[in-house]
py3Dmol code that shows the C-alpha trace and the ligand (Angstrom):
import py3Dmol

protein = """\
ATOM      1  CA  MET A   1      -0.027   0.001  -0.060  1.00  0.00           C
ATOM      2  CA  GLN A   2       1.109   3.618  -0.677  1.00  0.00           C
ATOM      3  CA  SER A   3       2.838   5.756   2.014  1.00  0.00           C
ATOM      4  CA  SER A   4       0.560   8.352   3.208  1.00  0.00           C
ATOM      5  CA  ALA A   5       3.299  10.940   2.666  1.00  0.00           C
ATOM      6  CA  SER A   6       3.154  10.475  -1.044  1.00  0.00           C
ATOM      7  CA  LEU A   7      -0.655  10.512  -0.986  1.00  0.00           C
ATOM      8  CA  GLN A   8      -0.551  13.755   0.942  1.00  0.00           C
ATOM      9  CA  ILE A   9       1.925  15.387  -1.548  1.00  0.00           C
ATOM     10  CA  VAL A  10      -0.364  14.501  -4.432  1.00  0.00           C
ATOM     11  CA  ALA A  11      -3.475  15.708  -2.531  1.00  0.00           C
ATOM     12  CA  ASP A  12      -1.731  19.058  -1.951  1.00  0.00           C
ATOM     13  CA  TRP A  13      -0.701  19.333  -5.605  1.00  0.00           C
ATOM     14  CA  ILE A  14      -4.338  18.767  -6.551  1.00  0.00           C
ATOM     15  CA  THR A  15      -5.750  21.467  -4.198  1.00  0.00           C
ATOM     16  CA  ASN A  16      -2.971  24.030  -5.268  1.00  0.00           C
ATOM     17  CA  CYS A  17      -2.696  23.379  -9.001  1.00  0.00           C
ATOM     18  CA  ARG A  18      -3.896  25.610 -11.839  1.00  0.00           C
ATOM     19  CA  LYS A  19      -4.996  22.857 -14.353  1.00  0.00           C
ATOM     20  CA  ILE A  20      -5.094  19.038 -14.215  1.00  0.00           C
ATOM     21  CA  ALA A  21      -4.924  16.512 -17.066  1.00  0.00           C
ATOM     22  CA  VAL A  22      -5.461  12.904 -16.490  1.00  0.00           C
ATOM     23  CA  LEU A  23      -4.671  10.010 -18.854  1.00  0.00           C
ATOM     24  CA  THR A  24      -6.521   6.769 -18.071  1.00  0.00           C
ATOM     25  CA  GLY A  25      -6.169   3.197 -19.324  1.00  0.00           C
ATOM     26  CA  ALA A  26      -7.882  -0.195 -18.912  1.00  0.00           C
ATOM     27  CA  GLY A  27      -6.612  -0.531 -15.378  1.00  0.00           C
ATOM     28  CA  ILE A  28      -9.112   2.166 -13.997  1.00  0.00           C
ATOM     29  CA  SER A  29     -12.007  -0.061 -15.264  1.00  0.00           C
ATOM     30  CA  ALA A  30     -10.564  -3.288 -14.029  1.00  0.00           C
ATOM     31  CA  GLU A  31     -12.280  -3.039 -10.625  1.00  0.00           C
ATOM     32  CA  SER A  32     -15.671  -2.584 -12.448  1.00  0.00           C
ATOM     33  CA  GLY A  33     -15.096  -6.072 -13.991  1.00  0.00           C
ATOM     34  CA  VAL A  34     -13.963  -4.793 -17.449  1.00  0.00           C
ATOM     35  CA  PRO A  35     -11.038  -7.041 -18.655  1.00  0.00           C
ATOM     36  CA  THR A  36      -7.831  -5.132 -19.358  1.00  0.00           C
ATOM     37  CA  PHE A  37      -6.041  -5.614 -22.702  1.00  0.00           C
ATOM     38  CA  ARG A  38      -2.894  -7.146 -21.185  1.00  0.00           C
ATOM     39  CA  SER A  39      -4.639  -9.417 -18.677  1.00  0.00           C
ATOM     40  CA  SER A  40      -5.738 -12.401 -20.761  1.00  0.00           C
ATOM     41  CA  GLN A  41      -9.495 -12.442 -21.299  1.00  0.00           C
ATOM     42  CA  PRO A  42     -10.912 -13.977 -18.086  1.00  0.00           C
ATOM     43  CA  ARG A  43     -13.163 -17.106 -18.340  1.00  0.00           C
ATOM     44  CA  ILE A  44     -16.538 -15.626 -19.081  1.00  0.00           C
ATOM     45  CA  SER A  45     -19.735 -16.868 -17.364  1.00  0.00           C
ATOM     46  CA  GLN A  46     -22.777 -18.318 -19.172  1.00  0.00           C
ATOM     47  CA  SER A  47     -24.700 -15.070 -18.838  1.00  0.00           C
ATOM     48  CA  ASP A  48     -21.892 -13.116 -20.582  1.00  0.00           C
ATOM     49  CA  ARG A  49     -22.214 -15.379 -23.622  1.00  0.00           C
ATOM     50  CA  GLY A  50     -25.791 -14.211 -24.491  1.00  0.00           C
ATOM     51  CA  GLU A  51     -28.903 -16.333 -25.122  1.00  0.00           C
ATOM     52  CA  GLY A  52     -27.661 -18.483 -27.904  1.00  0.00           C
ATOM     53  CA  ALA A  53     -24.784 -19.945 -25.974  1.00  0.00           C
ATOM     54  CA  SER A  54     -25.324 -23.276 -24.063  1.00  0.00           C
ATOM     55  CA  GLU A  55     -23.304 -24.496 -21.082  1.00  0.00           C
ATOM     56  CA  ASN A  56     -20.898 -26.615 -23.070  1.00  0.00           C
ATOM     57  CA  SER A  57     -20.719 -24.157 -26.015  1.00  0.00           C
ATOM     58  CA  PRO A  58     -17.122 -23.770 -26.979  1.00  0.00           C
ATOM     59  CA  THR A  59     -14.913 -21.058 -25.498  1.00  0.00           C
ATOM     60  CA  PRO A  60     -15.482 -17.820 -27.467  1.00  0.00           C
ATOM     61  CA  LEU A  61     -13.190 -17.734 -30.500  1.00  0.00           C
ATOM     62  CA  TRP A  62     -11.915 -14.217 -29.696  1.00  0.00           C
ATOM     63  CA  GLU A  63     -10.210 -15.652 -26.645  1.00  0.00           C
ATOM     64  CA  LYS A  64      -7.752 -17.239 -28.930  1.00  0.00           C
ATOM     65  CA  TYR A  65      -6.672 -14.010 -30.453  1.00  0.00           C
ATOM     66  CA  ASP A  66      -4.483 -11.087 -29.244  1.00  0.00           C
ATOM     67  CA  PRO A  67      -6.781  -8.087 -28.903  1.00  0.00           C
ATOM     68  CA  SER A  68      -4.662  -6.017 -31.322  1.00  0.00           C
ATOM     69  CA  GLU A  69      -5.337  -8.629 -34.028  1.00  0.00           C
ATOM     70  CA  LEU A  70      -9.110  -8.044 -33.632  1.00  0.00           C
ATOM     71  CA  ALA A  71      -8.901  -4.314 -32.964  1.00  0.00           C
ATOM     72  CA  CYS A  72      -7.748  -3.480 -36.543  1.00  0.00           C
ATOM     73  CA  ALA A  73      -9.305  -2.994 -39.995  1.00  0.00           C
ATOM     74  CA  GLN A  74      -7.500  -6.162 -41.320  1.00  0.00           C
ATOM     75  CA  GLY A  75      -9.026  -8.163 -38.528  1.00  0.00           C
ATOM     76  CA  PHE A  76     -12.545  -6.871 -39.375  1.00  0.00           C
ATOM     77  CA  LEU A  77     -12.048  -7.506 -43.130  1.00  0.00           C
ATOM     78  CA  LYS A  78     -10.756 -11.079 -42.429  1.00  0.00           C
ATOM     79  CA  HIS A  79     -13.195 -12.050 -39.555  1.00  0.00           C
ATOM     80  CA  PRO A  80     -16.170  -9.588 -39.635  1.00  0.00           C
ATOM     81  CA  GLU A  81     -18.444 -11.976 -37.644  1.00  0.00           C
ATOM     82  CA  LEU A  82     -15.679 -12.626 -34.965  1.00  0.00           C
ATOM     83  CA  VAL A  83     -14.748  -9.031 -34.579  1.00  0.00           C
ATOM     84  CA  TRP A  84     -18.392  -7.930 -34.475  1.00  0.00           C
ATOM     85  CA  GLN A  85     -19.290 -10.532 -31.846  1.00  0.00           C
ATOM     86  CA  TRP A  86     -16.192  -9.607 -29.694  1.00  0.00           C
ATOM     87  CA  TYR A  87     -17.374  -5.887 -29.661  1.00  0.00           C
ATOM     88  CA  ASP A  88     -20.901  -6.994 -28.998  1.00  0.00           C
ATOM     89  CA  TRP A  89     -19.760  -9.040 -26.013  1.00  0.00           C
ATOM     90  CA  ARG A  90     -17.745  -6.070 -24.739  1.00  0.00           C
ATOM     91  CA  ARG A  91     -20.662  -3.687 -25.258  1.00  0.00           C
ATOM     92  CA  ARG A  92     -23.011  -5.905 -23.267  1.00  0.00           C
ATOM     93  CA  LEU A  93     -20.348  -6.375 -20.648  1.00  0.00           C
ATOM     94  CA  VAL A  94     -19.627  -2.636 -20.034  1.00  0.00           C
ATOM     95  CA  GLU A  95     -23.317  -1.841 -20.027  1.00  0.00           C
ATOM     96  CA  GLY A  96     -23.719  -4.470 -17.310  1.00  0.00           C
ATOM     97  CA  VAL A  97     -21.166  -2.993 -15.025  1.00  0.00           C
ATOM     98  CA  GLU A  98     -20.917   0.282 -12.897  1.00  0.00           C
ATOM     99  CA  PRO A  99     -18.211   2.926 -12.638  1.00  0.00           C
ATOM    100  CA  ASN A 100     -16.027   2.083  -9.669  1.00  0.00           C
ATOM    101  CA  ALA A 101     -14.606   4.259  -6.784  1.00  0.00           C
ATOM    102  CA  GLY A 102     -11.690   5.266  -9.058  1.00  0.00           C
ATOM    103  CA  HIS A 103     -13.984   6.761 -11.754  1.00  0.00           C
ATOM    104  CA  LEU A 104     -16.148   8.450  -8.999  1.00  0.00           C
ATOM    105  CA  ALA A 105     -13.054   9.888  -7.231  1.00  0.00           C
ATOM    106  CA  LEU A 106     -12.006  11.658 -10.572  1.00  0.00           C
ATOM    107  CA  ALA A 107     -15.519  13.132 -10.922  1.00  0.00           C
ATOM    108  CA  GLN A 108     -15.160  14.439  -7.310  1.00  0.00           C
ATOM    109  CA  ILE A 109     -11.795  15.963  -7.920  1.00  0.00           C
ATOM    110  CA  GLU A 110     -13.367  17.840 -10.888  1.00  0.00           C
ATOM    111  CA  LYS A 111     -15.964  19.309  -8.463  1.00  0.00           C
ATOM    112  CA  LEU A 112     -13.372  19.908  -5.719  1.00  0.00           C
ATOM    113  CA  ILE A 113     -11.079  22.133  -7.765  1.00  0.00           C
ATOM    114  CA  ALA A 114     -13.748  23.826  -9.991  1.00  0.00           C
ATOM    115  CA  PRO A 115     -13.647  26.245 -11.763  1.00  0.00           C
ATOM    116  CA  ARG A 116     -10.091  25.111 -12.345  1.00  0.00           C
ATOM    117  CA  PRO A 117     -10.282  22.440 -15.172  1.00  0.00           C
ATOM    118  CA  VAL A 118      -9.764  18.689 -14.935  1.00  0.00           C
ATOM    119  CA  THR A 119      -9.451  17.104 -18.376  1.00  0.00           C
ATOM    120  CA  ILE A 120      -9.916  13.288 -18.567  1.00  0.00           C
ATOM    121  CA  ILE A 121      -8.152  11.903 -21.526  1.00  0.00           C
ATOM    122  CA  THR A 122      -9.084   8.208 -21.748  1.00  0.00           C
ATOM    123  CA  GLN A 123      -7.899   5.375 -23.904  1.00  0.00           C
ATOM    124  CA  ASN A 124     -10.955   3.427 -22.690  1.00  0.00           C
ATOM    125  CA  VAL A 125     -13.932   2.887 -24.900  1.00  0.00           C
ATOM    126  CA  ASP A 126     -16.309   1.874 -22.038  1.00  0.00           C
ATOM    127  CA  ARG A 127     -17.944   5.192 -21.322  1.00  0.00           C
ATOM    128  CA  LEU A 128     -17.481   4.639 -17.457  1.00  0.00           C
ATOM    129  CA  HIS A 129     -16.020   8.155 -16.921  1.00  0.00           C
ATOM    130  CA  HIS A 130     -19.189   9.677 -18.400  1.00  0.00           C
ATOM    131  CA  ARG A 131     -21.361   7.487 -16.290  1.00  0.00           C
ATOM    132  CA  ALA A 132     -19.329   8.396 -13.230  1.00  0.00           C
ATOM    133  CA  GLY A 133     -20.300  12.066 -13.769  1.00  0.00           C
ATOM    134  CA  SER A 134     -17.043  13.485 -15.110  1.00  0.00           C
ATOM    135  CA  GLN A 135     -17.796  16.306 -17.510  1.00  0.00           C
ATOM    136  CA  ASN A 136     -14.595  17.166 -19.354  1.00  0.00           C
ATOM    137  CA  ILE A 137     -13.726  13.869 -21.167  1.00  0.00           C
ATOM    138  CA  LEU A 138     -11.680  13.251 -24.326  1.00  0.00           C
ATOM    139  CA  GLU A 139     -12.153   9.759 -25.829  1.00  0.00           C
ATOM    140  CA  LEU A 140      -8.831   9.238 -27.490  1.00  0.00           C
ATOM    141  CA  HIS A 141      -9.801   5.813 -28.962  1.00  0.00           C
ATOM    142  CA  GLY A 142     -13.554   6.357 -29.413  1.00  0.00           C
ATOM    143  CA  ASN A 143     -16.244   4.220 -27.774  1.00  0.00           C
ATOM    144  CA  ILE A 144     -17.912   0.835 -28.345  1.00  0.00           C
ATOM    145  CA  ILE A 145     -21.569   2.039 -27.809  1.00  0.00           C
ATOM    146  CA  SER A 146     -21.823   3.956 -31.080  1.00  0.00           C
ATOM    147  CA  PHE A 147     -21.357   2.820 -34.646  1.00  0.00           C
ATOM    148  CA  ARG A 148     -20.617   3.940 -38.187  1.00  0.00           C
ATOM    149  CA  CYS A 149     -20.317   2.267 -41.562  1.00  0.00           C
ATOM    150  CA  PHE A 150     -16.917   0.799 -42.638  1.00  0.00           C
ATOM    151  CA  ASP A 151     -16.833   2.413 -46.126  1.00  0.00           C
ATOM    152  CA  HIS A 152     -18.109   5.880 -45.560  1.00  0.00           C
ATOM    153  CA  GLY A 153     -18.361   6.535 -41.850  1.00  0.00           C
ATOM    154  CA  HIS A 154     -22.219   7.124 -41.866  1.00  0.00           C
ATOM    155  CA  GLN A 155     -23.141   7.210 -38.158  1.00  0.00           C
ATOM    156  CA  ALA A 156     -25.595   4.542 -37.090  1.00  0.00           C
ATOM    157  CA  SER A 157     -27.853   4.358 -34.017  1.00  0.00           C
ATOM    158  CA  GLU A 158     -30.165   1.799 -32.380  1.00  0.00           C
ATOM    159  CA  VAL A 159     -27.866  -1.158 -33.199  1.00  0.00           C
ATOM    160  CA  PRO A 160     -29.301  -4.304 -31.713  1.00  0.00           C
ATOM    161  CA  TYR A 161     -27.337  -6.678 -29.301  1.00  0.00           C
ATOM    162  CA  ASN A 162     -26.458 -10.277 -29.935  1.00  0.00           C
ATOM    163  CA  LEU A 163     -26.258  -9.979 -33.759  1.00  0.00           C
ATOM    164  CA  LEU A 164     -23.833 -12.639 -35.024  1.00  0.00           C
ATOM    165  CA  GLU A 165     -22.510 -10.443 -37.965  1.00  0.00           C
ATOM    166  CA  PRO A 166     -22.205  -6.754 -38.685  1.00  0.00           C
ATOM    167  CA  PRO A 167     -25.493  -5.242 -39.858  1.00  0.00           C
ATOM    168  CA  LEU A 168     -25.353  -3.173 -42.967  1.00  0.00           C
ATOM    169  CA  CYS A 169     -25.590   0.607 -43.232  1.00  0.00           C
ATOM    170  CA  ASN A 170     -29.217   1.170 -43.770  1.00  0.00           C
ATOM    171  CA  PRO A 171     -30.338   2.337 -47.131  1.00  0.00           C
ATOM    172  CA  PRO A 172     -30.587   4.900 -48.718  1.00  0.00           C
ATOM    173  CA  HIS A 173     -26.978   5.177 -47.487  1.00  0.00           C
ATOM    174  CA  CYS A 174     -24.481   2.656 -48.771  1.00  0.00           C
ATOM    175  CA  ASN A 175     -25.100  -0.974 -47.521  1.00  0.00           C
ATOM    176  CA  SER A 176     -21.603  -1.087 -46.125  1.00  0.00           C
ATOM    177  CA  LYS A 177     -20.945  -3.130 -42.962  1.00  0.00           C
ATOM    178  CA  LEU A 178     -21.205  -1.234 -39.617  1.00  0.00           C
ATOM    179  CA  ARG A 179     -18.276  -1.111 -37.224  1.00  0.00           C
ATOM    180  CA  PRO A 180     -17.821   0.295 -33.726  1.00  0.00           C
ATOM    181  CA  ASN A 181     -16.807   3.916 -33.435  1.00  0.00           C
ATOM    182  CA  VAL A 182     -13.403   2.989 -32.040  1.00  0.00           C
ATOM    183  CA  VAL A 183      -9.884   3.826 -33.329  1.00  0.00           C
ATOM    184  CA  TRP A 184      -8.331   0.580 -34.395  1.00  0.00           C
ATOM    185  CA  PHE A 185      -4.585  -0.182 -34.419  1.00  0.00           C
ATOM    186  CA  GLY A 186      -3.080   1.375 -37.620  1.00  0.00           C
ATOM    187  CA  GLU A 187      -5.814   4.003 -37.743  1.00  0.00           C
ATOM    188  CA  SER A 188      -5.295   7.667 -37.039  1.00  0.00           C
ATOM    189  CA  LEU A 189      -7.003   9.326 -34.041  1.00  0.00           C
ATOM    190  CA  ASP A 190      -9.635  11.989 -34.460  1.00  0.00           C
ATOM    191  CA  PRO A 191      -7.469  15.072 -35.114  1.00  0.00           C
ATOM    192  CA  THR A 192      -9.800  17.405 -32.976  1.00  0.00           C
ATOM    193  CA  THR A 193      -9.625  15.010 -30.001  1.00  0.00           C
ATOM    194  CA  LEU A 194      -5.912  14.520 -30.339  1.00  0.00           C
ATOM    195  CA  GLU A 195      -5.199  18.285 -30.579  1.00  0.00           C
ATOM    196  CA  ALA A 196      -7.448  18.953 -27.573  1.00  0.00           C
ATOM    197  CA  SER A 197      -5.541  16.232 -25.636  1.00  0.00           C
ATOM    198  CA  MET A 198      -2.133  17.721 -26.556  1.00  0.00           C
ATOM    199  CA  LYS A 199      -3.357  21.179 -25.601  1.00  0.00           C
ATOM    200  CA  ALA A 200      -4.501  19.902 -22.191  1.00  0.00           C
ATOM    201  CA  ALA A 201      -1.113  18.243 -21.670  1.00  0.00           C
ATOM    202  CA  ARG A 202       0.799  21.435 -22.700  1.00  0.00           C
ATOM    203  CA  GLN A 203      -1.256  23.686 -20.444  1.00  0.00           C
ATOM    204  CA  CYS A 204      -1.557  21.660 -17.214  1.00  0.00           C
ATOM    205  CA  ASP A 205       0.689  21.919 -14.296  1.00  0.00           C
ATOM    206  CA  LEU A 206      -0.319  18.431 -12.928  1.00  0.00           C
ATOM    207  CA  PHE A 207      -0.548  15.378 -15.120  1.00  0.00           C
ATOM    208  CA  ILE A 208      -1.879  12.082 -13.552  1.00  0.00           C
ATOM    209  CA  VAL A 209      -1.511   8.765 -15.394  1.00  0.00           C
ATOM    210  CA  ILE A 210      -3.833   5.986 -14.206  1.00  0.00           C
ATOM    211  CA  GLY A 211      -3.982   2.213 -14.995  1.00  0.00           C
ATOM    212  CA  THR A 212      -2.177   2.148 -18.333  1.00  0.00           C
ATOM    213  CA  SER A 213       0.713  -0.131 -19.478  1.00  0.00           C
ATOM    214  CA  ALA A 214       2.067   3.000 -21.246  1.00  0.00           C
ATOM    215  CA  LEU A 215       2.727   1.165 -24.560  1.00  0.00           C
ATOM    216  CA  VAL A 216       0.307   2.591 -27.034  1.00  0.00           C
ATOM    217  CA  GLN A 217       1.154   5.647 -29.252  1.00  0.00           C
ATOM    218  CA  PRO A 218       0.343   8.492 -29.579  1.00  0.00           C
ATOM    219  CA  ALA A 219      -1.595   8.352 -26.215  1.00  0.00           C
ATOM    220  CA  ILE A 220       1.494   7.706 -24.212  1.00  0.00           C
ATOM    221  CA  SER A 221       3.452  10.669 -25.634  1.00  0.00           C
ATOM    222  CA  LEU A 222       1.008  12.985 -23.755  1.00  0.00           C
ATOM    223  CA  PRO A 223       2.667  12.748 -20.203  1.00  0.00           C
ATOM    224  CA  TYR A 224       5.950  13.547 -21.911  1.00  0.00           C
ATOM    225  CA  VAL A 225       4.430  16.612 -23.563  1.00  0.00           C
ATOM    226  CA  ALA A 226       3.204  17.630 -20.123  1.00  0.00           C
ATOM    227  CA  GLU A 227       6.616  16.946 -18.513  1.00  0.00           C
ATOM    228  CA  GLY A 228       8.200  18.975 -21.284  1.00  0.00           C
ATOM    229  CA  ASN A 229       5.960  21.972 -20.310  1.00  0.00           C
ATOM    230  CA  GLY A 230       6.972  21.778 -16.660  1.00  0.00           C
ATOM    231  CA  ALA A 231       4.052  19.904 -15.267  1.00  0.00           C
ATOM    232  CA  LYS A 232       4.393  17.536 -12.303  1.00  0.00           C
ATOM    233  CA  LEU A 233       3.864  13.846 -13.308  1.00  0.00           C
ATOM    234  CA  VAL A 234       2.012  11.330 -11.060  1.00  0.00           C
ATOM    235  CA  GLU A 235       1.372   7.617 -11.972  1.00  0.00           C
ATOM    236  CA  ILE A 236      -1.055   5.226 -10.320  1.00  0.00           C
ATOM    237  CA  ASN A 237      -0.762   1.587 -11.172  1.00  0.00           C
ATOM    238  CA  ILE A 238      -0.577  -1.850  -9.468  1.00  0.00           C
ATOM    239  CA  GLU A 239       2.802  -2.305 -11.211  1.00  0.00           C
ATOM    240  CA  ARG A 240       5.563  -0.151 -12.672  1.00  0.00           C
ATOM    241  CA  THR A 241       5.465   0.718 -16.302  1.00  0.00           C
ATOM    242  CA  PRO A 242       7.933   2.103 -18.899  1.00  0.00           C
ATOM    243  CA  LEU A 243       6.775   5.538 -17.700  1.00  0.00           C
ATOM    244  CA  SER A 244       7.522   5.052 -13.996  1.00  0.00           C
ATOM    245  CA  ASP A 245      11.029   6.276 -14.111  1.00  0.00           C
ATOM    246  CA  HIS A 246       9.891   9.574 -15.434  1.00  0.00           C
ATOM    247  CA  VAL A 247       7.265  10.478 -12.859  1.00  0.00           C
ATOM    248  CA  ASP A 248       7.642  12.722  -9.796  1.00  0.00           C
ATOM    249  CA  VAL A 249       5.464  10.395  -7.667  1.00  0.00           C
ATOM    250  CA  PHE A 250       4.603   6.692  -8.377  1.00  0.00           C
ATOM    251  CA  LEU A 251       1.619   5.512  -6.356  1.00  0.00           C
ATOM    252  CA  SER A 252       1.574   1.783  -6.232  1.00  0.00           C
ATOM    253  CA  GLY A 253      -1.910   0.344  -5.717  1.00  0.00           C
ATOM    254  CA  LYS A 254      -5.385  -0.010  -7.198  1.00  0.00           C
ATOM    255  CA  SER A 255      -6.930   3.137  -8.556  1.00  0.00           C
ATOM    256  CA  GLY A 256     -10.231   2.271  -6.844  1.00  0.00           C
ATOM    257  CA  THR A 257      -8.302   2.466  -3.498  1.00  0.00           C
ATOM    258  CA  VAL A 258      -5.639   5.093  -4.128  1.00  0.00           C
ATOM    259  CA  LEU A 259      -7.919   7.802  -5.742  1.00  0.00           C
ATOM    260  CA  PRO A 260     -10.540   7.934  -2.973  1.00  0.00           C
ATOM    261  CA  SER A 261      -7.680   8.204  -0.336  1.00  0.00           C
ATOM    262  CA  ILE A 262      -6.368  11.246  -2.249  1.00  0.00           C
ATOM    263  CA  VAL A 263      -9.856  12.840  -2.418  1.00  0.00           C
ATOM    264  CA  ASP A 264     -10.291  12.391   1.331  1.00  0.00           C
ATOM    265  CA  LEU A 265      -6.958  14.018   2.002  1.00  0.00           C
ATOM    266  CA  ALA A 266      -7.675  16.838  -0.530  1.00  0.00           C
ATOM    267  CA  LYS A 267     -11.086  17.423   1.067  1.00  0.00           C
ATOM    268  CA  ALA A 268      -9.398  17.479   4.628  1.00  0.00           C
ATOM    269  CA  HIS A 269      -7.145  20.091   3.198  1.00  0.00           C
ATOM    270  CA  GLY A 270     -10.156  22.347   3.508  1.00  0.00           C
ATOM    271  CA  GLY A 271     -11.058  22.159  -0.217  1.00  0.00           C
ATOM    272  CA  ALA A 272     -14.843  22.960  -0.366  1.00  0.00           C
ATOM    273  CA  LEU A 273     -16.685  20.151  -2.082  1.00  0.00           C
TER     274      LEU A 273
END
"""
ligand_1 = """\
80
BV8
C -1.807 5.505 -35.003
C -9.609 1.046 -29.142
C -1.106 6.557 -37.109
C -10.074 -0.270 -29.784
C -7.201 0.976 -29.008
C 5.171 4.272 -32.724
C 5.927 3.282 -32.329
C 5.347 2.015 -32.313
C 4.144 1.728 -32.713
C 3.388 2.663 -33.138
C 3.897 3.989 -33.174
N 2.952 4.801 -33.732
C 1.832 4.077 -33.965
C 2.078 2.735 -33.603
C 1.204 1.692 -33.813
C 0.164 1.588 -32.557
C 0.866 1.394 -31.303
O 1.077 2.225 -30.491
N 1.137 0.091 -31.031
C 1.696 -0.373 -29.740
C 1.065 -1.542 -29.302
C 3.174 -0.384 -29.899
N -0.600 2.806 -32.556
C -1.634 2.899 -33.326
O -1.948 2.117 -34.215
C -2.480 4.156 -33.216
N -2.771 4.772 -34.493
O -0.747 5.712 -34.510
O -2.196 5.876 -36.313
C -0.163 5.462 -37.414
C -0.620 4.233 -37.782
C 0.333 3.295 -38.146
C 1.652 3.485 -37.999
C 2.132 4.767 -37.624
C 1.198 5.798 -37.302
C -3.918 3.807 -32.652
C -3.874 3.138 -31.298
C -5.281 2.959 -30.722
C -5.705 1.556 -30.969
N -7.050 1.263 -30.239
N -8.409 0.816 -28.384
C -10.614 -1.205 -28.699
O -10.560 -0.862 -27.505
O -11.008 -2.302 -29.171
S -5.729 0.706 -28.062
C -6.246 -0.123 -26.600
O -5.100 -0.786 -26.160
C -6.740 0.732 -25.446
O -7.385 1.835 -25.918
C -5.291 1.118 -24.822
O -4.804 2.202 -25.543
C -4.534 -0.043 -25.124
C -4.521 -1.018 -23.926
O -3.543 -0.356 -23.074
P -4.026 -0.034 -21.598
O -5.405 0.696 -21.540
O -2.886 0.519 -20.862
O -4.424 -1.527 -20.951
P -3.433 -2.662 -20.597
O -4.287 -3.857 -20.468
O -2.410 -2.720 -21.628
O -2.781 -2.252 -19.236
C -3.587 -2.144 -18.025
C -2.737 -1.460 -17.000
O -3.440 -1.252 -15.815
C -1.499 -2.303 -16.575
O -0.333 -1.519 -16.454
C -1.925 -2.843 -15.184
O -0.853 -3.092 -14.325
C -2.863 -1.672 -14.703
N -3.897 -2.100 -13.761
C -4.606 -3.148 -13.776
N -5.526 -3.157 -12.751
C -5.380 -1.966 -12.122
C -4.270 -1.252 -12.803
N -3.857 0.013 -12.430
C -4.479 0.548 -11.338
N -5.586 -0.050 -10.693
C -5.995 -1.309 -10.985
N -7.014 -1.795 -10.383
"""
view = py3Dmol.view(width=600, height=400)
view.addModel(protein, "pdb")
view.setStyle({"model": 0}, {"cartoon": {"style": "trace"}})
view.addModel(ligand_1, "xyz")
view.setStyle({"model": 1}, {"stick": {}})
view.zoomTo()
view.show()
């Protein structure tokens, strides 16, 4: 568990800073029951497999693939049914879970230091920061609850669950297969979202990195942009990452435990909530 001294230092930085930017990864949603990318896909229960699956139905095919093989255009073109079913399973899973104490603590910090801004820059596609009440969120890699067509990007709504293959972009549009509104490996990020993230990193004086293995670009260049502009860097993770040697304070522990402790200390610091 983390020394209270380091927690106090970070709590003081939060209550005295001008602008905060936060980069989150799959680790912050792990305590809600959302599998991380690096942790092998857990054995999923019967209910997760949707109606059609029976007790002895085979292990879902996607468990045999490295997520980055499925989270890319080539994967979708090669295995449209498999990739569609993987995202359908993930969509049903994230809509069946709740934000955890880590997500809620970040929403509290936003209220605590208002009107000073807290910008949440997330790699997650699960919308749990939104559901936790955070207001200022940048979804670097999109989200899995909205869809567009593969060929022309026509936005689609009301997409049913449990479909075994990608539905088509409804006429009179173009009949192309629908895909989730996520950024796949090999695809460029939305330029507006990326520029807003870079701006938040350049302008903040405190940058907090939570629950990411710090391997995916360009997301992981953001803390270095902040560091280059004089911001203090804090990392929260259950294990060290390639970024850990660069941060001012490394807080070892689960974000669902460490973040609420920091909020309590910041509140005790007499910050009005
Ligand atoms: C691009 C959406 C232009 C889809 C995702 C430069 C060098 C090398 C490679 C590249 C490069 N530039 C580009 C690349 C290629 C690639 C890349 O970075 N590859 C990596 C793997 C080397 N980047 C791209 O393709 C990007 N596009 O750059 O376009 C271009 C294109 C080609 C070539 C040049 C330029 C697009 C990247 C976005 C891909 N889409 N997601 C979907 O979700 O299905 S990425 C996806 O994986 C996530 O969004 C996230 O970003 C990443 C997973 O990482 P994490 O979130 O960190 O999760 P992970 O499981 O790895 O780690 C969890 C961590 O939490 C661990 O550290 C664990 O210890 C910790 N933890 C666990 N529990 C807790 C905890 N911590 C605290 N509390 C807990 N309870």
